[in-house]
MIKE-936476 format. One record per residue (C-alpha): residue number from 1; x, y, z. Coordinates in nm, 2 decimals, m for minus. Layout:
<sites>
<num NUM x X y Y z Z>
...
</sites>
This chain:
<sites>
<num 1 x 0.00 y 0.00 z 0.00>
<num 2 x 0.14 y 0.34 z m0.10>
<num 3 x 0.09 y 0.67 z 0.09>
<num 4 x m0.01 y 1.01 z m0.04>
<num 5 x 0.07 y 1.30 z 0.20>
<num 6 x 0.10 y 1.04 z 0.47>
<num 7 x m0.25 y 0.90 z 0.40>
<num 8 x m0.26 y 0.53 z 0.28>
<num 9 x m0.40 y 0.51 z m0.07>
<num 10 x m0.62 y 0.20 z m0.14>
<num 11 x m0.48 y m0.03 z m0.41>
<num 12 x m0.64 y m0.28 z m0.64>
<num 13 x m0.61 y m0.65 z m0.54>
<num 14 x m0.36 y m0.87 z m0.73>
<num 15 x m0.56 y m1.19 z m0.69>
<num 16 x m0.92 y m1.25 z m0.59>
<num 17 x m1.07 y m1.57 z m0.46>
<num 18 x m1.43 y m1.60 z m0.60>
<num 19 x m1.65 y m1.86 z m0.43>
<num 20 x m1.95 y m2.02 z m0.61>
<num 21 x m2.03 y m2.34 z m0.43>
<num 22 x m2.35 y m2.45 z m0.59>
<num 23 x m2.31 y m2.36 z m0.96>
<num 24 x m2.01 y m2.34 z m1.19>
<num 25 x m1.93 y m2.04 z m1.41>
<num 26 x m1.87 y m2.30 z m1.69>
<num 27 x m2.24 y m2.41 z m1.67>
<num 28 x m2.49 y m2.30 z m1.94>
<num 29 x m2.73 y m2.04 z m1.78>
<num 30 x m3.10 y m2.12 z m1.80>
<num 31 x m3.09 y m2.48 z m1.66>
<num 32 x m3.04 y m2.64 z m1.32>
<num 33 x m2.90 y m2.38 z m1.08>
<num 34 x m2.73 y m2.18 z m1.35>
<num 35 x m2.87 y m1.83 z m1.41>
<num 36 x m2.79 y m1.47 z m1.37>
<num 37 x m2.54 y m1.53 z m1.10>
<num 38 x m2.33 y m1.74 z m1.34>
<num 39 x m2.33 y m1.46 z m1.59>
<num 40 x m2.23 y m1.21 z m1.32>
<num 41 x m1.94 y m1.42 z m1.20>
<num 42 x m1.81 y m1.48 z m1.55>
<num 43 x m1.84 y m1.12 z m1.68>
<num 44 x m1.68 y m0.97 z m1.36>
<num 45 x m1.40 y m1.23 z m1.36>
<num 46 x m1.32 y m1.16 z m1.73>
<num 47 x m1.30 y m0.79 z m1.68>
<num 48 x m1.09 y m0.82 z m1.37>
<num 49 x m0.84 y m1.04 z m1.56>
<num 50 x m0.82 y m0.79 z m1.84>
<num 51 x m0.71 y m0.54 z m1.58>
<num 52 x m0.43 y m0.78 z m1.47>
<num 53 x m0.61 y m0.90 z m1.16>
<num 54 x m0.60 y m1.27 z m1.13>
<num 55 x m0.93 y m1.45 z m1.04>
<num 56 x m0.95 y m1.80 z m0.89>
<num 57 x m1.31 y m1.93 z m0.89>
<num 58 x m1.39 y m2.22 z m0.66>
<num 59 x m1.69 y m2.43 z m0.74>
<num 60 x m1.81 y m2.78 z m0.65>
<num 61 x m1.71 y m3.07 z m0.87>
<num 62 x m2.02 y m3.23 z m1.02>
<num 63 x m1.86 y m3.49 z m1.24>
<num 64 x m1.55 y m3.72 z m1.21>
<num 65 x m1.46 y m3.62 z m1.56>
<num 66 x m1.41 y m3.26 z m1.47>
<num 67 x m1.04 y m3.17 z m1.45>
<num 68 x m0.93 y m3.03 z m1.11>
<num 69 x m0.84 y m2.69 z m1.26>
<num 70 x m0.96 y m2.52 z m1.58>
<num 71 x m0.84 y m2.20 z m1.73>
<num 72 x m1.16 y m2.02 z m1.83>
<num 73 x m0.95 y m1.76 z m2.01>
<num 74 x m0.61 y m1.60 z m1.93>
<num 75 x m0.61 y m1.48 z m1.57>
<num 76 x m0.93 y m1.67 z m1.47>
<num 77 x m0.89 y m2.02 z m1.32>
<num 78 x m1.18 y m2.24 z m1.22>
<num 79 x m1.11 y m2.49 z m0.94>
<num 80 x m1.34 y m2.80 z m0.91>
<num 81 x m1.35 y m2.88 z m0.54>
<num 82 x m1.45 y m3.23 z m0.45>
<num 83 x m1.73 y m3.21 z m0.18>
<num 84 x m1.97 y m3.49 z m0.16>
<num 85 x m2.10 y m3.71 z m0.44>
<num 86 x m2.05 y m3.57 z m0.78>
<num 87 x m2.41 y m3.60 z m0.89>
<num 88 x m2.75 y m3.62 z m0.73>
<num 89 x m2.72 y m3.34 z m0.47>
<num 90 x m2.97 y m3.06 z m0.48>
<num 91 x m2.89 y m2.72 z m0.36>
<num 92 x m3.08 y m2.78 z m0.04>
<num 93 x m2.85 y m3.07 z 0.04>
<num 94 x m2.52 y m2.88 z 0.00>
<num 95 x m2.50 y m2.73 z 0.35>
<num 96 x m2.38 y m3.08 z 0.47>
<num 97 x m2.09 y m3.05 z 0.23>
<num 98 x m1.97 y m2.71 z 0.33>
<num 99 x m1.70 y m2.85 z 0.56>
<num 100 x m1.55 y m3.06 z 0.28>
<num 101 x m1.57 y m2.77 z 0.03>
<num 102 x m1.40 y m2.53 z 0.28>
<num 103 x m1.13 y m2.78 z 0.33>
<num 104 x m1.06 y m2.79 z m0.04>
<num 105 x m1.05 y m2.42 z m0.07>
<num 106 x m0.81 y m2.38 z 0.22>
<num 107 x m0.58 y m2.66 z 0.09>
<num 108 x m0.56 y m2.48 z m0.25>
<num 109 x m0.45 y m2.16 z m0.08>
<num 110 x m0.20 y m2.35 z 0.15>
<num 111 x m0.01 y m2.46 z m0.16>
<num 112 x 0.10 y m2.10 z m0.21>
<num 113 x 0.30 y m1.85 z m0.01>
<num 114 x 0.10 y m1.66 z 0.26>
<num 115 x m0.09 y m1.37 z 0.12>
<num 116 x m0.17 y m1.54 z m0.21>
<num 117 x m0.52 y m1.39 z m0.21>
<num 118 x m0.59 y m1.03 z m0.14>
<num 119 x m0.97 y m1.07 z m0.08>
<num 120 x m1.26 y m1.31 z m0.11>
<num 121 x m1.58 y m1.24 z m0.31>
<num 122 x m1.85 y m1.50 z m0.22>
<num 123 x m2.17 y m1.54 z m0.42>
<num 124 x m2.49 y m1.68 z m0.26>
<num 125 x m2.52 y m1.77 z 0.11>
<num 126 x m2.35 y m2.11 z 0.08>
<num 127 x m2.04 y m1.95 z m0.06>
<num 128 x m2.06 y m1.68 z 0.21>
<num 129 x m2.04 y m1.95 z 0.48>
<num 130 x m1.71 y m2.08 z 0.32>
<num 131 x m1.58 y m1.73 z 0.27>
<num 132 x m1.64 y m1.64 z 0.63>
<num 133 x m1.41 y m1.92 z 0.75>
<num 134 x m1.15 y m1.85 z 0.48>
<num 135 x m1.15 y m1.48 z 0.56>
<num 136 x m1.05 y m1.55 z 0.92>
<num 137 x m0.78 y m1.80 z 0.82>
<num 138 x m0.63 y m1.59 z 0.55>
<num 139 x m0.66 y m1.25 z 0.71>
<num 140 x m0.83 y m1.08 z 0.41>
<num 141 x m1.16 y m0.91 z 0.37>
<num 142 x m1.48 y m1.09 z 0.26>
<num 143 x m1.70 y m0.92 z 0.00>
<num 144 x m2.04 y m1.10 z m0.03>
<num 145 x m2.31 y m1.08 z m0.29>
<num 146 x m2.63 y m1.26 z m0.20>
<num 147 x m2.81 y m1.26 z m0.54>
<num 148 x m3.13 y m1.37 z m0.37>
<num 149 x m3.25 y m1.33 z m0.01>
<num 150 x m3.45 y m1.60 z 0.15>
<num 151 x m3.67 y m1.37 z 0.36>
<num 152 x m3.76 y m1.17 z 0.05>
<num 153 x m3.83 y m1.48 z m0.15>
<num 154 x m4.05 y m1.63 z 0.12>
<num 155 x m4.25 y m1.30 z 0.14>
<num 156 x m4.32 y m1.32 z m0.23>
<num 157 x m4.36 y m1.69 z m0.27>
<num 158 x m4.50 y m1.82 z m0.59>
<num 159 x m4.81 y m2.04 z m0.58>
<num 160 x m4.73 y m2.40 z m0.51>
<num 161 x m4.36 y m2.31 z m0.44>
<num 162 x m4.19 y m2.42 z m0.12>
<num 163 x m4.05 y m2.16 z 0.12>
<num 164 x m3.68 y m2.15 z 0.18>
<num 165 x m3.57 y m2.35 z 0.49>
<num 166 x m3.48 y m2.21 z 0.82>
<num 167 x m3.12 y m2.32 z 0.78>
<num 168 x m3.08 y m2.09 z 0.49>
<num 169 x m3.23 y m1.80 z 0.68>
<num 170 x m2.99 y m1.85 z 0.97>
<num 171 x m2.70 y m1.90 z 0.73>
<num 172 x m2.78 y m1.57 z 0.55>
<num 173 x m2.80 y m1.39 z 0.88>
<num 174 x m2.46 y m1.52 z 0.98>
<num 175 x m2.30 y m1.42 z 0.65>
<num 176 x m2.45 y m1.07 z 0.67>
<num 177 x m2.31 y m1.03 z 1.02>
<num 178 x m1.96 y m1.15 z 0.92>
<num 179 x m1.90 y m1.01 z 0.57>
<num 180 x m1.68 y m0.70 z 0.55>
<num 181 x m1.88 y m0.56 z 0.27>
<num 182 x m2.22 y m0.65 z 0.12>
<num 183 x m2.28 y m0.58 z m0.25>
<num 184 x m2.64 y m0.55 z m0.36>
<num 185 x m2.78 y m0.50 z m0.71>
<num 186 x m3.04 y m0.23 z m0.63>
<num 187 x m3.13 y 0.02 z m0.36>
<num 188 x m3.44 y m0.20 z m0.28>
<num 189 x m3.21 y m0.50 z m0.22>
<num 190 x m2.99 y m0.28 z 0.00>
<num 191 x m3.30 y m0.17 z 0.20>
<num 192 x m3.41 y m0.53 z 0.24>
<num 193 x m3.08 y m0.66 z 0.37>
<num 194 x m3.07 y m0.37 z 0.62>
<num 195 x m3.43 y m0.40 z 0.74>
<num 196 x m3.46 y m0.78 z 0.73>
<num 197 x m3.11 y m0.89 z 0.83>
<num 198 x m3.00 y m0.59 z 1.04>
<num 199 x m2.70 y m0.52 z 0.81>
<num 200 x m2.48 y m0.23 z 0.90>
<num 201 x m2.57 y 0.04 z 0.64>
<num 202 x m2.21 y 0.14 z 0.63>
<num 203 x m2.11 y m0.20 z 0.49>
<num 204 x m2.37 y m0.21 z 0.22>
<num 205 x m2.29 y m0.10 z m0.13>
<num 206 x m2.53 y m0.08 z m0.43>
<num 207 x m2.36 y m0.19 z m0.75>
<num 208 x m2.59 y m0.28 z m1.05>
<num 209 x m2.49 y m0.57 z m1.27>
<num 210 x m2.43 y m0.50 z m1.64>
<num 211 x m2.50 y m0.63 z m1.99>
<num 212 x m2.26 y m0.72 z m2.26>
<num 213 x m2.34 y m0.45 z m2.52>
<num 214 x m2.10 y m0.61 z m2.77>
<num 215 x m2.31 y m0.93 z m2.77>
<num 216 x m2.66 y m0.79 z m2.70>
<num 217 x m2.76 y m0.52 z m2.94>
<num 218 x m3.03 y m0.44 z m3.20>
<num 219 x m3.04 y m0.65 z m3.52>
<num 220 x m3.26 y m0.74 z m3.81>
<num 221 x m3.57 y m0.92 z m3.69>
<num 222 x m3.64 y m1.10 z m4.01>
<num 223 x m3.28 y m1.23 z m4.04>
<num 224 x m3.29 y m1.34 z m3.67>
<num 225 x m3.62 y m1.53 z m3.73>
<num 226 x m3.47 y m1.70 z m4.03>
<num 227 x m3.17 y m1.81 z m3.83>
<num 228 x m3.38 y m1.97 z m3.55>
<num 229 x m3.66 y m2.10 z m3.76>
<num 230 x m3.95 y m1.87 z m3.69>
<num 231 x m4.20 y m1.74 z m3.95>
<num 232 x m4.13 y m1.39 z m4.08>
<num 233 x m4.50 y m1.28 z m4.01>
<num 234 x m4.53 y m1.44 z m3.66>
<num 235 x m4.63 y m1.26 z m3.35>
<num 236 x m4.36 y m1.38 z m3.11>
<num 237 x m4.38 y m1.37 z m2.73>
<num 238 x m4.06 y m1.47 z m2.55>
<num 239 x m3.97 y m1.61 z m2.21>
<num 240 x m3.61 y m1.67 z m2.12>
<num 241 x m3.51 y m1.83 z m1.79>
<num 242 x m3.52 y m2.13 z m1.57>
<num 243 x m3.85 y m2.31 z m1.57>
<num 244 x m3.97 y m2.30 z m1.21>
<num 245 x m4.26 y m2.14 z m1.01>
<num 246 x m4.04 y m1.84 z m0.90>
<num 247 x m3.99 y m1.74 z m1.27>
<num 248 x m4.36 y m1.79 z m1.35>
<num 249 x m4.35 y m1.89 z m1.71>
<num 250 x m4.70 y m2.03 z m1.66>
<num 251 x m4.83 y m1.67 z m1.64>
<num 252 x m4.71 y m1.61 z m2.00>
<num 253 x m4.89 y m1.92 z m2.12>
<num 254 x m5.21 y m1.82 z m1.95>
<num 255 x m5.18 y m1.47 z m2.09>
<num 256 x m5.12 y m1.61 z m2.44>
<num 257 x m5.43 y m1.83 z m2.41>
<num 258 x m5.63 y m1.52 z m2.32>
<num 259 x m5.50 y m1.33 z m2.62>
<num 260 x m5.61 y m1.59 z m2.86>
<num 261 x m5.94 y m1.63 z m2.69>
<num 262 x m6.00 y m1.26 z m2.73>
<num 263 x m5.88 y m1.25 z m3.08>
<num 264 x m5.91 y m1.59 z m3.25>
<num 265 x m5.74 y m1.47 z m3.57>
<num 266 x m5.42 y m1.43 z m3.37>
<num 267 x m5.40 y m1.80 z m3.33>
<num 268 x m5.28 y m1.83 z m3.69>
<num 269 x m4.97 y m1.61 z m3.61>
<num 270 x m4.89 y m1.63 z m3.24>
<num 271 x m4.57 y m1.81 z m3.13>
<num 272 x m4.48 y m1.84 z m2.76>
<num 273 x m4.11 y m1.92 z m2.73>
<num 274 x m3.98 y m2.05 z m2.40>
<num 275 x m3.60 y m2.07 z m2.37>
<num 276 x m3.49 y m2.25 z m2.06>
<num 277 x m3.51 y m2.58 z m1.87>
<num 278 x m3.66 y m2.70 z m1.54>
<num 279 x m3.49 y m2.59 z m1.23>
<num 280 x m3.54 y m2.59 z m0.85>
<num 281 x m3.88 y m2.70 z m0.75>
<num 282 x m3.97 y m2.71 z m1.12>
<num 283 x m3.77 y m3.04 z m1.14>
<num 284 x m4.04 y m3.21 z m0.94>
<num 285 x m4.28 y m3.17 z m1.24>
<num 286 x m4.05 y m3.12 z m1.54>
<num 287 x m4.34 y m3.14 z m1.80>
<num 288 x m4.58 y m2.92 z m1.61>
<num 289 x m4.55 y m2.63 z m1.86>
<num 290 x m4.61 y m2.86 z m2.16>
<num 291 x m4.91 y m3.01 z m1.98>
<num 292 x m5.04 y m2.66 z m1.91>
<num 293 x m5.00 y m2.56 z m2.27>
<num 294 x m5.21 y m2.86 z m2.38>
<num 295 x m5.47 y m2.79 z m2.11>
<num 296 x m5.50 y m2.43 z m2.24>
<num 297 x m5.54 y m2.55 z m2.60>
<num 298 x m5.23 y m2.36 z m2.71>
<num 299 x m4.99 y m2.65 z m2.73>
<num 300 x m4.93 y m2.60 z m3.10>
<num 301 x m4.84 y m2.23 z m3.04>
<num 302 x m4.57 y m2.29 z m2.78>
<num 303 x m4.21 y m2.37 z m2.87>
<num 304 x m3.98 y m2.51 z m2.60>
<num 305 x m3.61 y m2.44 z m2.66>
<num 306 x m3.33 y m2.57 z m2.43>
<num 307 x m3.09 y m2.30 z m2.30>
<num 308 x m2.86 y m2.16 z m2.57>
<num 309 x m2.53 y m1.97 z m2.56>
<num 310 x m2.54 y m1.60 z m2.53>
<num 311 x m2.47 y m1.53 z m2.90>
<num 312 x m2.76 y m1.75 z m3.00>
<num 313 x m2.98 y m1.60 z m2.73>
<num 314 x m2.93 y m1.26 z m2.88>
<num 315 x m3.11 y m1.38 z m3.19>
<num 316 x m3.41 y m1.49 z m2.99>
<num 317 x m3.43 y m1.14 z m2.84>
<num 318 x m3.41 y m0.98 z m3.18>
<num 319 x m3.66 y m1.22 z m3.33>
<num 320 x m3.93 y m1.16 z m3.07>
<num 321 x m4.20 y m0.89 z m3.05>
<num 322 x m4.23 y m0.88 z m2.67>
<num 323 x m4.02 y m1.03 z m2.39>
<num 324 x m4.23 y m1.13 z m2.08>
<num 325 x m4.06 y m1.15 z m1.74>
<num 326 x m4.34 y m1.24 z m1.49>
<num 327 x m4.12 y m1.35 z m1.20>
<num 328 x m4.25 y m1.34 z m0.84>
<num 329 x m3.91 y m1.20 z m0.74>
<num 330 x m3.58 y m1.10 z m0.90>
<num 331 x m3.28 y m0.95 z m0.73>
<num 332 x m3.21 y m0.77 z m1.06>
<num 333 x m3.33 y m0.93 z m1.38>
<num 334 x m3.05 y m0.97 z m1.63>
<num 335 x m3.28 y m1.12 z m1.89>
<num 336 x m3.49 y m0.80 z m1.90>
<num 337 x m3.17 y m0.59 z m1.95>
<num 338 x m3.04 y m0.82 z m2.23>
<num 339 x m3.38 y m0.80 z m2.41>
<num 340 x m3.39 y m0.42 z m2.39>
<num 341 x m3.03 y m0.40 z m2.51>
<num 342 x m3.15 y m0.58 z m2.82>
<num 343 x m3.43 y m0.34 z m2.87>
<num 344 x m3.70 y m0.57 z m2.75>
<num 345 x m3.99 y m0.42 z m2.54>
<num 346 x m4.03 y m0.59 z m2.20>
<num 347 x m4.34 y m0.67 z m2.00>
<num 348 x m4.23 y m0.75 z m1.65>
<num 349 x m4.36 y m0.79 z m1.30>
<num 350 x m4.32 y m0.49 z m1.08>
<num 351 x m4.11 y m0.66 z m0.82>
<num 352 x m3.75 y m0.65 z m0.68>
<num 353 x m3.48 y m0.56 z m0.92>
<num 354 x m3.71 y m0.55 z m1.22>
<num 355 x m3.82 y m0.21 z m1.12>
<num 356 x m3.46 y m0.10 z m1.18>
<num 357 x m3.39 y m0.32 z m1.48>
<num 358 x m3.70 y m0.19 z m1.66>
<num 359 x m3.77 y 0.18 z m1.70>
<num 360 x m4.15 y 0.16 z m1.68>
<num 361 x m4.32 y 0.34 z m1.97>
<num 362 x m3.99 y 0.41 z m2.14>
<num 363 x m3.82 y 0.08 z m2.20>
<num 364 x m4.10 y m0.16 z m2.11>
<num 365 x m4.42 y m0.20 z m1.91>
<num 366 x m4.43 y m0.31 z m1.54>
<num 367 x m4.73 y m0.50 z m1.42>
<num 368 x m4.84 y m0.50 z m1.06>
<num 369 x m4.93 y m0.85 z m0.94>
<num 370 x m4.95 y m1.18 z m1.13>
<num 371 x m5.29 y m1.19 z m1.30>
<num 372 x m5.24 y m1.33 z m1.65>
<num 373 x m5.51 y m1.09 z m1.77>
<num 374 x m5.30 y m0.79 z m1.68>
<num 375 x m5.00 y m0.94 z m1.87>
<num 376 x m5.22 y m1.01 z m2.17>
<num 377 x m5.34 y m0.65 z m2.16>
<num 378 x m4.99 y m0.51 z m2.15>
<num 379 x m4.87 y m0.73 z m2.43>
<num 380 x m5.18 y m0.64 z m2.64>
<num 381 x m5.11 y m0.27 z m2.58>
<num 382 x m4.76 y m0.30 z m2.73>
<num 383 x m4.88 y m0.51 z m3.02>
<num 384 x m5.16 y m0.27 z m3.10>
<num 385 x m4.97 y 0.05 z m3.07>
<num 386 x m4.68 y 0.05 z m3.32>
<num 387 x m4.57 y 0.39 z m3.20>
<num 388 x m4.54 y 0.27 z m2.84>
<num 389 x m4.35 y m0.04 z m2.95>
<num 390 x m4.10 y 0.17 z m3.14>
<num 391 x m4.06 y 0.41 z m2.85>
<num 392 x m4.01 y 0.13 z m2.60>
<num 393 x m3.75 y m0.04 z m2.83>
<num 394 x m3.55 y 0.28 z m2.86>
<num 395 x m3.59 y 0.35 z m2.49>
<num 396 x m3.47 y 0.00 z m2.40>
<num 397 x m3.15 y 0.04 z m2.59>
<num 398 x m3.08 y 0.37 z m2.42>
<num 399 x m3.17 y 0.23 z m2.08>
<num 400 x m2.96 y m0.08 z m2.11>
<num 401 x m2.67 y 0.13 z m2.23>
<num 402 x m2.64 y 0.27 z m1.88>
<num 403 x m2.56 y m0.07 z m1.74>
<num 404 x m2.22 y m0.20 z m1.85>
<num 405 x m2.00 y m0.47 z m1.69>
<num 406 x m1.70 y m0.23 z m1.70>
<num 407 x m1.90 y 0.01 z m1.49>
<num 408 x m1.99 y m0.27 z m1.25>
<num 409 x m1.62 y m0.37 z m1.22>
<num 410 x m1.51 y m0.01 z m1.17>
<num 411 x m1.74 y 0.02 z m0.87>
<num 412 x m1.65 y m0.33 z m0.74>
<num 413 x m1.28 y m0.23 z m0.75>
<num 414 x m1.36 y 0.08 z m0.53>
<num 415 x m1.53 y m0.15 z m0.28>
<num 416 x m1.24 y m0.40 z m0.29>
<num 417 x m0.98 y m0.13 z m0.24>
<num 418 x m1.18 y 0.03 z 0.05>
<num 419 x m1.23 y m0.31 z 0.22>
<num 420 x m0.87 y m0.40 z 0.19>
<num 421 x m0.77 y m0.06 z 0.33>
<num 422 x m1.01 y m0.10 z 0.62>
<num 423 x m0.90 y m0.46 z 0.69>
<num 424 x m0.53 y m0.40 z 0.68>
<num 425 x m0.49 y m0.28 z 1.04>
<num 426 x m0.74 y m0.54 z 1.17>
<num 427 x m0.55 y m0.83 z 1.02>
<num 428 x m0.21 y m0.67 z 1.05>
<num 429 x m0.16 y m0.67 z 0.67>
<num 430 x 0.14 y m0.47 z 0.55>
<num 431 x 0.18 y m0.61 z 0.20>
</sites>
């Protein structure tokens, strides 16, 4: 650490330990437990590495065929830590493996000279538990990003969904109490962690996620439809995300059924595209959405597409007329931001981070509650008012342009440096 006029000046870390116990950054978002958090970890790690900050990501090994260490790209190393059986463990069963995972992380660090890592950034409460112990062992600050909060999720529980267990609530409370800094995606999430978890406001920092504007941007709709096999004259409604009650894709299907009931002629052109795979409690009934489509009489109108890589996903955004994000809760809502960056109007639930990710009336329309009729009305409004759709498309591109991953990393580095500076006298760090 250098000094300016006798005052220590915070420095950037040389190496960051990123903890992601339950999902790997190498996994395809949109299935299993892989979602926006995976995108966040990957994009931040890439940009830190491009600034000559090495990132070591620790995640649980889920296959015997995975190599112990993978270079995701220069400067970013993924470590597959053996903790419990490779397959067959749900996220709810992972707390029993945290001791084994922590041991693997500590052993990896012990192979290097003391001071190998400058700080720890943990993602989700399971990783926070590991980070809490590693922080004390290594004498470095712990930065924690929750991504979702159990108390918020339980307060906004989807119909037929299970509440988060008490063990998670307690675990989150412990991590909030122990972390040196808590990074939240929105002011609302910051308020929630302060009010519901008694977090110290001085340790809470709001840093919005970003969107890759080089990958997600406007494009020719007709060409995009040709590439993914959609009719040029179709009316396309799009859902992107994991298929589970929390994400509420069933609301889009019910809204679509209402649209064709109100306007039978629309049945000839309507295409509802669902890009994602069952996840979480959705795994208990993996065909539930297909069954619902059949029960609603719109089975022939719904196209189910497994998760696709980001470049391919951009074509789905460009090909659609409206993106629908009816989640019961979102800590931010990266899907909504990606859609807007591609010039696609969004109809989203007025909950959580979606109220930040979508500029209501300017880049999309927010809907209070989860009545399919309200979503149908919002979609109908966009379809029936070309001027509105054009305005929302342009507004979405402008709005998404304010959220970049470089901006996210700039702000994270400020938090990192400040936490390192504050922790130095506590841990006796002089390096």
